[in-house]
C-alpha positions as CSV (number, residue, x, y, z in Angstrom):
1,I,104.6,83.0,96.0
2,L,104.2,86.8,95.6
3,A,100.7,86.3,94.2
4,Q,99.8,84.2,97.3
5,A,101.2,86.9,99.6
6,I,99.2,89.7,97.9
7,H,96.0,88.1,96.8
8,V,95.4,85.0,98.9
9,S,94.8,84.8,102.7
10,T,97.3,82.1,103.4
11,S,99.1,81.4,106.6
12,L,102.7,82.6,106.8
13,D,104.1,79.1,107.6
14,S,102.6,77.6,104.5
15,I,104.1,80.3,102.3
16,L,107.5,79.8,103.9
17,A,107.2,76.1,103.5
18,N,106.6,76.6,99.7
19,M,109.9,78.4,99.7
20,G,111.7,75.5,101.5
21,Y,112.1,77.5,104.7
22,A,111.3,75.9,108.0
23,A,109.9,78.6,110.3
24,T,111.3,78.7,113.8
25,E,109.5,79.6,116.9
26,K,111.1,83.0,116.9
27,D,109.8,83.6,113.3
28,L,106.3,82.6,114.2
29,A,106.4,84.8,117.3
30,Q,107.1,87.7,115.0
31,Q,104.4,86.8,112.4
32,D,101.7,89.0,114.0
33,A,104.1,92.0,114.1
34,D,105.2,92.0,110.4
35,P,104.9,88.8,108.3
36,W,106.6,90.6,105.4
37,D,109.8,90.9,107.4
38,S,109.9,87.1,107.8
39,L,109.2,86.7,104.1
40,F,112.2,88.8,103.2
41,D,114.4,87.2,105.8
42,A,113.5,83.9,104.2
43,G,114.8,85.1,100.8
44,L,111.6,86.4,99.0
45,S,113.6,89.0,97.1
46,G,115.4,86.2,95.2
47,Y,112.1,85.0,93.7
48,L,111.0,88.4,92.4
49,S,111.1,89.6,88.8
50,L,111.1,93.3,88.1
51,P,107.4,93.6,87.4
52,E,106.7,91.6,90.6
53,A,109.1,93.9,92.6
54,R,107.1,96.8,91.4
55,R,103.8,95.3,92.6
56,C,105.5,94.3,95.8
57,R,106.5,97.9,96.5
58,L,102.8,99.0,96.4
59,V,101.8,96.6,99.2
60,C,104.8,95.7,101.2
61,P,105.3,97.8,104.3
62,R,109.0,96.9,104.5
63,I,109.8,98.3,101.1
64,C,107.6,101.4,101.7
65,R,109.6,102.1,104.9
66,L,112.8,101.7,103.0
67,S,111.6,104.1,100.3
68,L,110.8,106.7,102.9
69,A,114.1,106.2,104.7
70,A,116.0,106.6,101.4
71,G,114.2,109.8,100.7
72,E,114.4,111.3,104.1
73,K,118.0,110.3,105.1
74,D,120.4,113.2,105.1
75,P,122.1,113.0,101.6
76,Y,125.3,114.4,103.1
77,E,125.7,111.2,105.0
78,G,124.7,109.0,102.1
79,S,122.3,106.1,102.2
80,D,122.7,102.3,101.9
81,A,119.1,101.5,102.7
82,W,118.3,100.2,99.2
83,R,121.2,97.8,99.2
84,E,119.5,96.0,102.1
85,V,116.6,95.0,99.9
86,G,118.6,93.1,97.4
87,L,116.0,93.3,94.6
88,P,117.2,92.6,91.0
89,G,118.4,95.9,89.6
90,G,117.7,97.7,92.8
91,I,114.3,99.1,93.8
92,S,114.9,102.0,91.4
93,Q,114.0,99.9,88.5
94,P,110.3,99.4,89.3
95,V,110.1,103.1,90.3
96,K,111.6,104.0,86.9
97,E,109.0,101.9,85.1
98,A,106.2,103.5,87.0
99,L,107.5,107.1,86.3
100,W,107.8,106.3,82.6
101,I,104.4,104.9,82.2
102,E,102.1,106.4,84.8
103,E,101.0,109.7,86.3
104,L,102.0,109.1,89.9
105,G,100.3,112.1,91.4
106,T,101.1,112.4,95.1
107,Q,103.6,109.5,94.9
108,R,105.8,111.5,92.5
109,G,107.8,113.2,95.3
110,A,109.0,109.9,96.8
111,A,110.0,108.6,93.3
112,W,111.9,111.8,92.5
113,K,113.7,111.7,95.8
114,E,114.8,108.2,95.2
115,L,116.1,108.8,91.7
116,L,117.8,112.0,92.6
117,L,119.2,111.4,96.1
118,T,119.9,107.6,96.2
119,G,123.6,106.7,95.9
120,I,125.1,110.2,96.0
121,T,126.8,112.1,98.8
122,L,126.7,115.9,98.6
123,Q,130.0,117.3,99.8
124,K,130.2,119.9,102.5
125,G,132.4,123.0,102.2
126,A,135.9,122.5,103.6
127,G,135.6,122.5,107.3
128,T,132.5,124.6,107.4
129,A,128.8,124.1,108.1
130,Q,127.8,126.6,105.4
131,D,126.2,123.9,103.2
132,Y,123.2,123.4,105.6
133,Y,120.0,124.8,104.2
134,E,118.8,126.4,107.4
135,Q,121.9,128.6,107.5
136,L,122.2,129.3,103.8
137,C,118.6,130.5,103.4
138,N,119.0,133.1,106.2
139,Q,122.4,134.4,104.9
140,A,122.4,137.5,102.6
141,S,123.5,136.9,99.0
142,K,124.8,139.4,96.5
143,Y,122.1,138.1,94.1
144,D,119.2,138.9,96.5
145,S,117.9,141.9,94.4
146,T,118.0,139.9,91.2
147,I,116.3,136.9,92.8
148,K,113.5,139.1,94.2
149,R,112.8,140.5,90.8
150,D,112.6,137.1,89.2
151,V,110.5,135.5,92.0
152,H,107.6,137.8,91.2
153,R,107.4,136.7,87.6
154,T,107.9,133.0,88.1
155,L,104.9,130.9,87.2
156,P,102.3,133.6,88.1
157,Q,99.6,131.4,86.6
158,E,100.1,128.8,89.3
159,E,98.1,129.1,92.5
160,L,101.1,128.5,94.6
161,F,103.1,131.4,93.2
162,K,100.2,133.8,92.5
163,D,100.2,135.8,95.7
164,K,102.9,138.4,96.2
165,Q,104.9,137.5,99.3
166,G,102.8,134.4,99.5
167,P,104.2,131.1,100.9
168,G,105.3,130.0,97.4
169,Q,107.2,133.1,96.5
170,L,108.8,133.3,99.9
171,A,110.0,129.7,99.7
172,L,111.3,130.3,96.2
173,F,113.3,133.3,97.3
174,R,114.9,131.4,100.3
175,L,115.8,128.4,98.1
176,L,117.3,130.5,95.3
177,R,119.3,132.5,97.8
178,A,120.6,129.3,99.4
179,L,121.5,127.8,96.1
180,S,123.3,131.0,94.9
181,I,125.6,130.7,98.0
182,R,126.0,127.0,97.9
183,L,126.9,127.0,94.1
184,S,129.3,129.9,94.4
185,D,130.9,129.2,91.0
186,I,127.7,130.1,89.2
187,G,125.8,132.1,91.8
188,Y,122.3,132.8,90.5
189,C,121.3,132.6,86.9
190,Q,117.9,133.4,85.4
191,S,116.0,130.1,84.6
192,L,117.0,128.5,87.8
193,N,113.9,130.1,89.3
194,F,111.7,127.9,87.0
195,I,113.7,124.7,87.9
196,V,113.3,125.3,91.7
197,A,109.7,126.4,91.4
198,T,108.8,123.1,89.6
199,L,110.4,121.2,92.5
200,I,108.5,123.3,95.0
201,G,105.3,122.3,93.3
202,V,106.2,118.6,93.9
203,F,107.5,119.0,97.5
204,R,105.2,121.8,98.7
205,S,105.9,121.6,102.4
206,D,109.5,120.4,102.4
207,E,112.0,123.1,101.5
208,L,114.9,120.9,102.6
209,A,113.8,118.3,100.1
210,V,113.6,120.9,97.4
211,F,117.1,122.2,98.2
212,N,118.7,118.7,98.2
213,C,116.8,117.6,95.0
214,S,117.8,120.9,93.3
215,L,121.4,120.3,94.0
216,A,121.2,116.7,93.0
217,L,119.4,117.6,89.7
218,L,122.0,120.2,88.8
219,L,125.0,118.1,89.7
220,R,123.9,114.6,88.9
221,H,122.6,115.5,85.4
222,S,125.4,118.1,84.8
223,L,122.8,120.8,84.4
224,V,125.0,123.1,86.4
225,D,127.2,123.4,83.4
226,L,124.4,125.2,81.5
227,Y,124.7,128.2,83.8
228,R,128.4,128.7,84.0
229,P,129.9,132.0,82.7
230,N,129.8,132.2,78.9
231,F,127.4,129.2,78.9
232,P,129.9,126.8,77.2
233,K,127.6,123.7,77.4
234,L,124.6,125.7,76.2
235,G,126.4,126.5,73.0
236,V,127.0,122.8,72.4
237,I,123.4,121.9,73.1
238,V,121.8,124.5,70.8
239,W,124.1,123.6,68.0
240,Q,123.5,119.9,68.6
241,F,119.7,120.5,68.5
242,D,120.0,122.3,65.2
243,R,121.7,119.4,63.7
244,I,119.0,117.0,65.1
245,V,116.2,119.2,63.7
246,E,118.0,119.2,60.3
247,G,118.2,115.4,60.3
248,F,114.7,114.5,61.7
249,L,112.6,117.5,60.7
250,P,114.2,118.8,57.5
251,K,111.2,121.0,56.5
252,V,111.3,122.7,59.8
253,H,115.1,123.3,59.5
254,A,114.7,124.6,56.0
255,A,112.0,127.1,57.1
256,L,114.1,128.3,60.1
257,T,117.1,128.7,57.9
258,K,115.0,130.6,55.4
259,H,113.9,133.0,58.1
260,G,117.5,133.4,59.4
261,V,117.0,131.9,62.9
262,N,118.1,128.8,64.7
263,S,117.4,127.2,68.1
264,E,119.3,130.0,69.9
265,Y,116.3,132.1,69.2
266,Y,113.4,129.9,70.3
267,A,114.7,127.0,72.3
268,I,117.3,128.3,74.8
269,Q,114.6,128.7,77.5
270,W,113.4,125.2,76.8
271,F,116.8,123.8,77.7
272,L,117.7,126.2,80.6
273,T,114.3,125.5,82.3
274,L,113.6,122.0,81.1
275,F,110.4,123.4,79.5
276,A,109.2,124.8,82.9
277,S,109.0,128.4,81.5
278,D,107.0,127.4,78.4
279,L,104.7,124.5,79.2
280,P,102.0,123.9,81.9
281,Q,103.3,122.4,85.1
282,K,101.2,119.3,84.7
283,V,103.0,118.6,81.4
284,V,106.4,119.6,82.7
285,R,106.2,117.1,85.6
286,R,105.5,114.3,83.2
287,I,108.5,115.4,81.0
288,W,110.7,115.5,84.1
289,D,109.4,112.0,85.1
290,R,111.0,110.6,82.0
291,F,114.0,112.9,82.1
292,L,115.0,111.6,85.5
293,V,114.7,108.1,84.1
294,A,116.3,108.4,80.7
295,G,118.3,111.7,80.8
296,W,118.9,114.5,78.3
297,R,117.5,112.6,75.2
298,V,114.0,113.1,76.6
299,I,114.5,116.8,76.5
300,V,115.7,116.7,72.9
301,Q,112.8,114.3,71.9
302,T,110.3,116.7,73.5
303,G,111.7,119.6,71.6
304,L,111.4,117.7,68.4
305,A,107.8,116.8,69.3
306,L,106.9,120.5,69.8
307,L,108.4,121.5,66.4
308,Y,106.6,118.5,64.7
309,E,103.3,119.8,66.0
310,I,103.7,123.2,64.4
311,Q,105.7,122.4,61.2
312,D,102.9,122.8,58.7
313,E,101.9,126.2,60.2
314,L,105.5,127.4,60.3
315,L,106.0,126.7,56.6
316,E,103.1,129.1,55.7
317,L,104.4,132.1,57.7
318,D,106.6,135.0,56.4
319,A,109.7,135.9,58.3
320,C,108.3,138.5,60.8
321,H,105.3,136.4,61.7
322,A,107.4,133.3,62.0
323,L,109.7,135.0,64.5
324,S,106.8,136.1,66.6
325,F,105.1,132.7,66.3
326,L,108.2,130.8,67.5
327,K,108.3,132.8,70.7
328,K,104.7,132.3,71.5
329,F,103.4,129.0,70.3
330,T,104.3,127.0,73.4
331,H,102.3,129.4,75.6
332,A,99.4,129.9,73.1
333,R,98.5,126.2,72.6
334,T,96.9,123.6,74.9
335,W,99.3,120.7,75.3
336,E,98.4,117.2,76.5
337,A,101.2,115.3,78.2
338,R,100.4,111.9,76.9
339,R,100.3,113.0,73.3
340,L,103.5,115.1,73.6
341,L,105.4,112.2,75.2
342,E,104.2,109.7,72.7
343,R,105.3,112.0,69.8
344,G,108.7,112.5,71.5
345,A,109.1,108.8,72.0
346,S,108.6,108.2,68.3
347,F,112.0,109.8,67.7
348,K,113.5,106.8,69.4
349,V,116.7,107.0,67.3
350,V,117.7,110.0,69.3
351,S,119.9,108.2,71.8
352,H,122.8,109.1,74.1
353,R,125.1,107.6,71.5
354,L,123.8,110.0,68.8
355,L,124.1,113.0,71.2
356,S,127.7,112.0,72.1
357,A,128.6,111.8,68.4
358,L,127.3,115.3,67.7
359,E,129.0,116.7,70.8
360,A,132.3,115.3,69.4
361,A,131.5,116.9,66.0
362,Y,131.1,120.3,67.6
363,E,134.9,120.6,67.7
364,W,135.4,119.7,64.0
365,Q,137.1,122.2,61.7
366,D,134.4,121.5,59.0
367,D,130.7,121.9,59.6
368,A,128.8,118.7,60.5
369,Q,125.6,117.2,59.4
370,L,123.4,114.5,60.9
371,R,122.1,112.3,58.1
372,V,119.1,110.1,58.9
373,I,118.1,107.4,56.5
374,K,115.0,105.0,56.8
375,D,115.2,101.6,55.3
376,L,111.9,101.3,53.5
377,N,112.1,97.5,53.5
378,T,112.7,97.0,57.2
379,G,111.5,100.3,58.6
380,E,114.8,100.7,60.5
381,V,116.3,104.1,60.8
382,H,120.0,104.6,60.5
383,W,122.0,107.8,61.2
384,S,125.6,109.1,60.7
385,V,127.4,112.3,61.5
386,V,129.4,113.5,58.6
387,A,131.7,116.5,57.9
388,V,130.5,118.8,55.2
389,P,131.8,122.1,53.7
390,R,130.3,125.0,55.5
391,S,128.8,126.3,52.2
392,A,126.9,123.0,51.7
393,V,124.5,123.7,54.5
394,G,121.5,125.3,52.8
395,T,117.8,125.7,53.0
396,G,116.7,122.1,52.2
397,G,115.5,123.0,48.7
398,L,113.2,125.9,49.7
399,E,113.5,128.9,47.5
400,P,114.8,131.8,49.6
401,D,112.5,134.8,50.0
402,E,113.8,138.1,48.6
403,D,113.5,139.3,52.2
404,A,115.6,136.4,53.6
405,P,118.9,137.4,55.3
406,M,122.0,137.0,53.3
407,G,124.9,134.6,54.3
408,A,125.1,131.8,56.8
409,M,122.8,131.7,59.7
410,P,124.7,133.5,62.5
411,R,125.1,132.1,66.0
412,A,125.7,133.7,69.3
413,F,127.8,130.7,70.3
414,V,130.8,130.1,68.1
415,R,132.0,126.5,67.8
416,G,135.3,125.6,69.3
417,A,137.3,125.0,66.1
418,I,135.5,127.7,64.1
419,A,136.1,130.3,66.8
420,G,139.7,130.4,65.9
421,H,138.9,130.9,62.2
422,E,140.6,133.9,60.7
423,G,138.5,135.5,58.0
424,D,138.2,138.9,56.5
425,P,138.8,141.5,59.3
426,N,136.2,143.7,57.7
427,E,133.6,140.9,57.6
428,D,130.6,141.5,59.8
429,R,129.9,138.2,61.7
430,N,126.5,139.5,62.7
431,E,125.3,140.4,59.2
432,G,121.6,139.4,59.0
433,Q,121.4,138.6,62.6
434,V,118.1,139.1,64.4
435,L,119.5,139.3,67.9
436,P,120.2,143.1,67.8
437,F,116.5,143.7,67.0
438,L,115.1,141.9,70.0
439,L,113.6,143.7,73.0
440,H,113.5,141.8,76.3
441,N,111.0,143.0,78.9
442,L,112.7,142.5,82.3
443,D,109.3,142.8,84.1
444,T,107.4,140.2,82.1
445,G,110.3,138.2,80.7
446,E,108.8,138.5,77.2
447,T,111.0,139.0,74.1
448,K,109.7,140.8,71.1
449,V,111.1,141.6,67.7
450,M,111.4,145.2,66.4
451,E,109.7,144.0,63.2
452,K,109.8,147.3,61.2
453,A,113.5,148.0,61.9
454,F,114.5,144.3,61.3
455,S,112.5,144.3,58.0
456,Q,114.3,147.5,56.9
457,Y,117.6,146.1,57.8
458,R,117.0,142.9,55.8
459,D,116.0,145.0,52.8
460,E,119.2,146.9,53.0
461,I,121.3,143.8,53.3
462,H,119.5,142.4,50.2
463,R,120.1,145.5,48.2
464,Q,123.8,145.5,49.1
465,A,124.1,141.8,48.1
466,Q,122.4,142.5,44.7
467,A,124.7,145.5,44.1
468,K,127.8,143.4,45.0
469,A,126.6,140.6,42.6
470,G,126.3,143.0,39.7
471,P,123.7,142.9,36.9
472,V,121.9,139.7,36.1
473,V,122.8,138.3,32.6
474,R,119.8,136.7,30.8
């Protein structure tokens, strides 16, 4: 029936007759105005499979109107427009399929609006009108000076943000100011500028849509927890990612451990900006397409894909060159969205169940390890999260360099159970840590390693360890 409606010039009454529906005079009178309305009133939605529903969305004016209504309706009031359609799984299902597979181009904005704003109600402040964007963007914020500084160094390679005080920069400032007031518990945090700038690139002439979608993105996907004081969720995520790298890319993990770094050093901006600070916007939008459909696992899979692409090169580098390389490789290479997404999708075992298991293990007293085993007979991949003694986590069989930092790989975020660990009061938790030797340029946002000082420090740590161990008996 749908094929007839789309591809064949058939009279409306014959289509309705095939559906067992007897057209009334009133229906026929409305035929010239909008025959699709009569088809849906007759129960067409009950005959559609999901692929057919997706095709129907592309040609049916009624569904297109509902799509626009759901995207434009004030999210504070909520929207029930999609429930009126009654398609199997809701109209979001065909939109999700399209986002996952295709580059939607100019249609991306409508799809993102639907996935972010449908079915939620953004709560207003108690008895106030301060949540309205028009008022918030014109109200002074205590973060204004910080926001202005960050606006000028946000995506300068993009035409929209290239001009100082241009329309892109002005819109970004207004939106970040409004969000800093609206989200008073976090205010403004660096990296939010890249999140909002990416949304501006999709909704170029609609600041209200950017504001509403920014709030929905942060709240609906719990990203707001990444920016809270002391970054509690960020600590879980970087530890989680280290365990996943150890399980799926053991050579990469061994090389990183050998050089004394972990994902806190190279991947924090990946997670805080959803790759918007490191990859071209064209690639970022395709990653976000899938993230809005499948959630955080897409971000983890993309991170694994990036490390997979550079694993051979990383193994050949010494410590200082590896540190510099890890900070620059995402900017220095040309990335193709299709290849990156396909590589990420190959880590299909990375599921929300796996992420939840690792999140629970974050609170264990012992260290935790993700073990991944592939059945050579069936090709199936199995995983488990197991407790291991902290001393059992090593370098994956790689011989340590004589320059390698001594002791366990230090972390800026201390795990919950281990945070209360009482050890030697004279023990230096930061021994061998690279963080004190990083220089962060506030104007460019670039981080560099003081290589000479860090190398001297590592040599001294190595000499102290040798002296403590005593002479080697042969």
